[in-house]
C-alpha positions, 0 to 999 in steps of 0.5 A: 455474457450478462445483459444490460443491468437496470439503471441504478437509482443512484450514481457516483458523482465523484470519488477520491483518495484521501488520508485522515488527519494528515497535514502533508501537502502531497498524498502520493510520491513519484517514486517508491522503493520496493523490498523483498520479504519472506516467502518472496513477497514484495512490499512497497515501502513508504506508501502512500507517504511517510505519515506522520514521519518515516519509520526506520526498519519497518514497513513504513506504510500508512492507510489510505481512504476513499471518499465516494459521493453518491447522487440519489434519485427520489425513488432511492431515498425511500428504498429499504435497504438503501442502494448504498448498502450494495456499494463496495470498494476494492483497490489494486496496483496496476502497471499503466499498460495492464488491462483494467476494468472499465465502468459497467464491466463485471467480475465474479464475486467468487473471483474477487473473494479469491484474489483479496488480500488477507492474513491467509492470502498475502499474495492476493492482488485486491485490497478490500475497502472497509466501510466507515460506519460511524457517522462522525467522520462522514458528517465532518466530510459532508458539504456544509448545508447538505443533508443526508437525504441530498448527499450520500457520502461513503468512506472506505478505508484501505489497509487500515491497520498499524504498519500497513503493508502494501504488497505488489508482486509486479515482475520487474526486469533489468531492461530500461523500459521495465525499470521506467514502467509507470504504475498506479493504484486504482480503487474500483467502486463496485455495485454488488449485483447478480444474474439469474440462470438466463444471465439477466441482472437481478438483485443479489438478494433475489431468490432468482440470483444464480451468480453474484457479481461486482459491477464497476461504477467508478474508478479512482486512479492515483498519479503515476509513479515508478517502482524501484528496488531499494538495492538499486537506490542511491543514498538519500540524504533526506531519508532515513536509511532502510537498513542500519549501518553494519547490517548483515545480508538477509536483514531485509527478510523480516517478518511482521514480528521482527519489525517491532525490534528496533535499534537496541543497545548491545553491551559487549564484554572485552577481556581487559588484557586483550584490550590493553594489548590492543591499545598498546599495539595502536600506540607503540610503533613497530620496532625496525631492525638496525640494519634496515635503518637509513645511514645518518652520515654527514652531507 
C-alpha cells in the first residue's frame, strides 16, 4: 500500500451540488422512477428534477454541477501550475449500504478510466465532472469582496448534455427491504497524484511516477432517495404520463434517437362504405323476432 501522501498546499473547505439557472426550491427528490432501456441499461428518470419542466417520452434528465471551494496556502499561490489543476470530480450512484471511498483513500487512474461512462461505455458507474473553464460563472459564484488569490473556486459539470441520461444498474428485488433501499449520488473530489516504484507518493508529472492514482479529498452526498420501477408506480396526477395512451408493449425500449419523436398526429383513411355501415349499426337497434316479443295482453 502507498505511504502517507504529502500534505497539499490546499484543502477543500466546502463542496456542494447545484444547478445553473434553476429557480426550483428543491434540487433532489425523495423518490425516482427507473425504466429499462435497450441492451438492459437502466436509467433514472427526472433526475435530479424536471427542469425547467417535465419532458414526456424522453429521458427527462438534467445536468448537475458541483462547486468546490479550496483554501490555499501562501506557498500554493506562487506554484506553477496551481495545485487546483490536479483536482478532479467523479460522481456515482450508491446504495446506502455500499462500501464507499473515504477521504485519503486512493483508486487507480486506470481503474477509474475503465469505469467512467461514455458513449462507448454506457455501463460505466462513474460520471466524470467537466471543469468549467470560462471565468464568468466562477466569478459570479465567488463570495463578494474575495479575490482569486484568496478563494479558489472550481465548478465541475456532470452530464452537461441535452437529454442528460443518468444510468444506474443497481439490481433491485421483489422483497420489501430491496424496494425500500435508500440511495444517494456521491460526488468525489479527487487529487490526481502518483506513486513511484517504492509506493512513495510523487507528483503525477514526475519522472519517478510509476502508477497514477486518484486520492479522495472530499465527498459530496445528496439526500437519500428510493428508486422504483415505473411499472410499479401508480398514476401520478401531478406528473405527465411516462407513456402515451394506447402505447404498445416495448415502447419504453427507446433509443436516444427515438426520443426525439413526440406525439405526432396520424391521419387514418377509412372506406366510406365501412364507415356508413358502422354508423348505421350503432344507430339502428337489432331486430327481435316476433316469437320472442313479450305478450301484450290486458291486465
